[in-house]
C-alpha positions as CSV (number, residue, x, y, z in Angstrom):
1,M,-17.1,-2.3,0.2
2,I,-15.8,1.0,1.8
3,K,-17.5,4.2,1.2
4,I,-16.1,7.3,2.8
5,N,-18.0,10.7,2.5
6,N,-16.7,14.3,3.8
7,L,-14.7,12.3,6.3
8,T,-13.0,15.1,9.6
9,K,-11.3,14.4,12.8
10,S,-9.5,16.7,14.9
11,F,-7.9,17.2,18.2
12,N,-7.5,20.3,20.1
13,G,-8.3,22.2,16.8
14,F,-5.8,20.2,14.6
15,K,-7.5,18.2,11.4
16,A,-5.7,15.1,11.8
17,V,-8.9,14.0,9.0
18,N,-9.1,16.5,6.5
19,N,-12.6,16.1,4.6
20,I,-11.5,12.8,3.3
21,N,-13.3,11.2,0.5
22,L,-12.8,7.2,-1.0
23,S,-14.3,4.5,-2.5
24,I,-12.6,1.2,-1.7
25,K,-13.6,-2.0,-4.0
26,K,-14.7,-5.4,-2.7
27,G,-11.3,-7.6,-3.5
28,E,-9.0,-4.8,-3.9
29,I,-5.4,-4.3,-1.5
30,F,-5.7,-0.8,-0.8
31,G,-2.9,1.1,-0.3
32,L,-2.4,4.2,1.7
33,L,0.8,6.1,1.5
34,G,2.1,9.0,3.2
35,P,4.3,10.4,5.7
36,N,4.5,9.6,9.8
37,G,1.3,11.7,10.8
38,A,-0.4,12.1,7.6
39,G,-3.4,10.9,9.3
40,K,-3.2,7.2,8.1
41,S,-3.4,5.7,11.5
42,T,-6.7,8.1,12.7
43,L,-8.3,7.6,9.9
44,I,-7.7,3.7,10.2
45,N,-8.6,4.4,13.8
46,I,-12.1,5.4,12.9
47,I,-12.8,2.3,9.9
48,S,-12.2,0.3,12.7
49,T,-14.3,2.2,15.4
50,L,-12.1,2.8,18.1
51,I,-12.3,7.0,17.8
52,K,-15.2,8.6,16.4
53,S,-15.1,12.0,13.4
54,N,-16.2,14.8,14.0
55,S,-17.8,14.8,10.3
56,G,-19.0,12.5,7.9
57,T,-20.0,9.0,7.2
58,V,-18.2,5.7,6.5
59,F,-20.1,2.8,5.3
60,L,-18.7,-0.8,5.0
61,N,-20.5,-2.8,2.9
62,G,-23.5,-0.6,2.4
63,I,-23.2,-0.4,6.6
64,D,-23.0,2.9,8.1
65,L,-20.5,3.1,10.6
66,N,-22.0,6.0,12.5
67,S,-25.7,4.4,13.1
68,N,-24.2,0.6,13.6
69,P,-20.6,0.2,14.8
70,N,-21.3,-3.0,16.2
71,D,-22.7,-4.3,12.8
72,C,-19.7,-3.0,11.3
73,K,-16.6,-4.5,13.7
74,Q,-18.6,-8.2,12.7
75,I,-17.0,-7.6,9.0
76,I,-14.0,-5.9,9.9
77,G,-10.5,-7.5,11.3
78,V,-7.7,-5.0,12.3
79,V,-4.1,-5.5,12.8
80,P,-3.0,-2.7,14.7
81,Q,0.4,-0.7,14.1
82,E,1.8,-2.0,17.2
83,I,1.8,-5.7,18.4
84,S,-1.3,-6.6,20.2
85,L,-0.7,-10.2,22.2
86,Y,0.1,-11.4,25.4
87,D,3.9,-12.6,26.2
88,N,3.3,-14.9,28.6
89,F,0.7,-16.8,26.9
90,S,1.1,-19.2,23.7
91,A,0.3,-18.5,20.3
92,Y,-2.5,-20.8,20.7
93,D,-3.9,-19.4,23.7
94,N,-3.8,-15.7,22.6
95,L,-5.7,-17.1,19.6
96,L,-8.0,-19.5,21.6
97,F,-8.5,-15.7,24.3
98,F,-9.5,-13.5,20.6
99,G,-11.4,-15.6,18.9
100,K,-13.7,-15.9,22.6
101,L,-13.5,-12.0,22.6
102,Y,-15.3,-12.0,18.6
103,K,-17.8,-14.8,20.0
104,V,-16.6,-17.4,17.6
105,D,-18.3,-20.6,17.9
106,S,-16.2,-22.6,20.2
107,T,-17.2,-25.7,18.1
108,I,-15.0,-23.9,15.1
109,L,-13.1,-22.3,17.2
110,K,-10.4,-24.8,17.8
111,T,-10.2,-26.0,14.2
112,R,-10.4,-22.3,12.8
113,I,-7.2,-21.5,14.8
114,N,-5.1,-25.0,13.2
115,K,-6.1,-23.6,9.9
116,L,-4.9,-20.0,10.4
117,L,-1.6,-21.6,12.1
118,A,-0.7,-23.5,9.1
119,L,-1.5,-20.5,7.1
120,I,0.7,-18.5,8.7
121,G,3.4,-21.3,8.7
122,L,3.6,-21.2,12.6
123,E,1.6,-24.6,13.6
124,N,5.1,-26.3,14.7
125,R,5.9,-23.3,17.5
126,K,2.0,-23.1,18.2
127,N,2.7,-24.1,22.0
128,D,5.4,-22.0,22.6
129,L,5.3,-18.4,24.4
130,I,5.1,-15.0,22.6
131,K,7.5,-13.6,24.7
132,T,10.2,-16.7,22.8
133,Y,8.7,-15.2,19.5
134,S,11.3,-12.9,16.6
135,G,9.0,-9.8,15.9
136,G,8.1,-11.3,12.2
137,M,6.4,-14.0,13.7
138,K,4.8,-12.0,16.2
139,R,3.5,-9.6,13.7
140,R,2.0,-12.8,11.9
141,I,0.2,-14.0,14.8
142,N,-1.4,-10.3,14.8
143,I,-2.7,-10.8,11.5
144,A,-4.0,-14.8,12.5
145,A,-6.3,-12.8,15.3
146,A,-7.6,-10.5,13.2
147,L,-8.7,-13.3,11.3
148,L,-10.7,-15.3,13.5
149,H,-14.2,-14.3,12.7
150,N,-13.6,-14.5,8.9
151,P,-14.2,-11.0,8.3
152,D,-14.8,-9.3,4.9
153,I,-12.3,-6.7,5.6
154,L,-8.7,-6.2,6.7
155,L,-7.3,-3.0,8.2
156,M,-3.5,-2.8,8.5
157,D,-1.9,-0.4,9.8
158,E,2.0,-0.5,8.8
159,P,2.5,-4.0,9.7
160,T,6.0,-4.5,9.2
161,V,7.2,-2.4,11.3
162,G,10.4,-3.3,13.1
163,V,10.8,-6.6,11.0
164,D,13.4,-8.5,9.2
165,P,13.2,-8.3,5.3
166,Q,12.7,-12.3,5.2
167,S,9.8,-11.7,7.9
168,R,8.4,-8.9,5.3
169,N,8.5,-11.0,2.3
170,Q,6.2,-13.4,4.5
171,I,4.1,-11.1,5.2
172,F,3.8,-10.0,1.7
173,G,2.9,-13.4,0.6
174,L,0.3,-14.0,3.1
175,I,-1.4,-10.3,2.5
176,E,-1.2,-11.8,-1.3
177,T,-2.4,-15.2,-0.4
178,L,-5.3,-13.6,1.7
179,N,-6.3,-11.4,-0.8
180,K,-6.8,-14.2,-3.4
181,K,-9.2,-15.7,-1.7
182,G,-11.4,-12.1,-1.9
183,L,-10.0,-10.7,1.6
184,T,-10.7,-7.0,0.7
185,I,-7.6,-5.2,2.3
186,V,-6.3,-1.6,3.4
187,Y,-2.9,-1.4,4.0
188,T,-1.1,1.8,5.4
189,T,2.3,2.2,5.4
190,H,5.4,4.6,4.5
191,Y,7.7,2.6,2.7
192,M,7.3,3.3,-1.2
193,E,7.9,-0.6,-2.3
194,E,5.3,-2.0,-0.5
195,V,2.4,-0.3,-1.7
196,E,4.3,-0.9,-5.0
197,R,4.0,-4.8,-4.6
198,L,0.8,-5.6,-2.8
199,C,-1.5,-2.8,-3.8
200,N,-4.1,-2.6,-6.6
201,T,-4.9,1.1,-6.1
202,I,-2.7,3.8,-3.8
203,A,-3.9,6.8,-2.3
204,I,-1.5,9.5,-1.5
205,M,-2.2,11.1,1.9
206,D,-0.2,14.2,3.8
207,K,-1.7,16.5,6.1
208,G,-4.7,15.0,6.7
209,K,-5.5,14.8,3.0
210,I,-5.7,12.4,0.3
211,I,-3.6,14.4,-2.5
212,T,-4.8,11.3,-5.0
213,H,-5.3,7.8,-5.7
214,G,-5.1,5.0,-8.5
215,N,-3.6,2.6,-10.0
216,L,0.5,3.6,-10.6
217,E,-0.2,4.5,-13.8
218,E,-3.2,6.9,-13.4
219,L,-0.9,8.3,-10.6
220,K,1.8,8.8,-13.5
221,N,-0.3,10.7,-15.7
222,Q,-2.1,12.7,-12.7
223,S,1.0,14.1,-11.5
224,K,2.5,14.7,-15.2
225,T,5.4,12.5,-14.3
226,K,7.8,11.4,-17.1
227,D,10.1,8.6,-17.2
228,L,13.4,10.0,-18.8
229,L,15.2,7.7,-21.4
230,K,19.0,8.9,-21.8
231,L,21.1,7.5,-24.9
232,K,24.7,8.3,-25.7
233,F,25.4,7.9,-29.0
234,N,29.1,7.9,-30.5
235,V,28.2,11.1,-33.1
236,I,24.9,12.8,-33.5
237,S,24.5,15.7,-35.6
238,N,22.1,18.8,-35.1
239,E,20.2,17.6,-38.1
240,Q,19.7,14.0,-36.7
241,I,18.5,15.5,-33.0
242,N,16.1,17.8,-35.2
243,N,14.7,14.3,-37.4
244,F,14.3,12.8,-33.5
245,K,12.6,16.0,-31.8
246,N,10.5,16.0,-35.2
247,N,9.3,12.5,-34.9
248,F,8.7,11.8,-31.5
249,D,5.7,13.9,-29.0
250,F,7.5,13.9,-25.9
251,E,10.3,16.2,-24.6
252,I,13.7,15.8,-26.1
253,T,16.7,17.9,-24.5
254,N,20.7,17.6,-25.5
255,T,23.9,17.6,-24.2
256,N,27.3,16.7,-26.0
257,N,25.6,13.5,-28.1
258,E,23.2,12.7,-25.1
259,L,19.7,13.1,-25.7
260,S,17.3,12.9,-22.7
261,L,13.7,11.9,-23.5
262,F,11.2,12.5,-21.3
263,C,8.3,9.3,-22.2
264,N,6.9,6.3,-21.0
265,I,9.9,4.0,-21.3
266,E,7.9,1.2,-21.6
267,K,5.8,1.9,-24.0
268,N,8.5,3.7,-26.4
269,L,11.8,2.2,-25.9
270,N,11.4,-0.5,-29.3
271,A,10.2,2.8,-31.2
272,I,13.3,5.0,-30.3
273,L,15.8,2.4,-30.7
274,N,14.6,1.2,-33.7
275,Y,14.6,4.9,-35.2
276,S,18.1,5.0,-33.6
277,V,19.2,1.9,-36.0
278,K,17.2,4.0,-39.2
279,E,19.3,6.8,-38.7
280,S,22.6,4.8,-38.5
281,L,23.5,6.1,-35.1
282,I,25.4,3.7,-32.9
283,I,24.3,4.2,-28.5
284,K,27.3,4.1,-26.4
285,N,25.2,3.8,-23.3
286,I,21.3,3.9,-22.3
287,Q,20.6,4.9,-18.8
288,Q,16.0,4.1,-17.7
289,N,15.3,6.1,-14.8
290,K,11.2,5.2,-14.7
291,T,9.1,6.9,-12.4
292,T,8.5,5.6,-9.1
293,L,6.0,5.9,-6.5
294,E,8.8,8.3,-4.9
295,T,8.9,10.6,-7.6
296,I,5.6,10.7,-8.3
297,F,5.0,11.6,-4.3
298,L,8.0,14.4,-4.5
299,K,6.1,15.9,-7.1
300,L,3.2,16.1,-5.4
301,T,3.9,17.3,-2.0
302,G,7.4,18.7,-2.7
303,R,8.9,17.0,0.5
304,K,10.4,13.1,0.7
305,L,8.2,10.7,2.2
306,R,10.1,10.2,5.5
307,D,10.6,13.8,5.8
């Protein structure tokens, strides 16, 4: 659905996007994860035709963005980072205005607006002025505006910035509903938990480059990051420790009757517990530290996501 080759964009000699290559499949929720200043918004702005790259190509559903930007605009919807609505218009009038900008046929525009208002849960507030809306409600209207022309691709640039947890969950539910209907979504954020919940594929971006991408399990393997399982025993002898190490093919360290096992917890936990029972070991405490996107990011970049 989206194919990016050797894409570069510089501002006054600074490479905001540095030779990026990406493929995004039809029907994916593709997460673009990185700190502020990583180049996420610049990449989205290039795909959405707002700015031009210095070099490289972008193809949207087979259409060359450089040669046919107007054709590309017809198949993408953009949810910008900043709220883009008219405060003194009602929600309905905002959508009517944006629908006309998209040149949606007037005979179907009103029906489409009402369906979208129902989809985002704001049908009963459609005649209220936008300035009376909460931040989360404005975000949902922004999403509806991007869907008026039935795009194939939805670009979402940090769509939950400044909203409360309840509104964030409503937006998550809306994104999942849209994706189930077949919409391809590119989602940028610096919130780990959003990407973990929503995205099929994740690209970690930093300093204008794509460091790595794949699903969560693939990112774990690429970063060589392991879960940490700690087992505290009443007593464990040196012989039993050695037996443990010989029986499993992952790293095991020991301190004061406690074993630290660096492994895939989900795959190995049952075997580890069964082996402990077989060795007549009494477990006093179990501590699980599973690999997260944050640990993967730290391993790959050496710095916290919000630095």
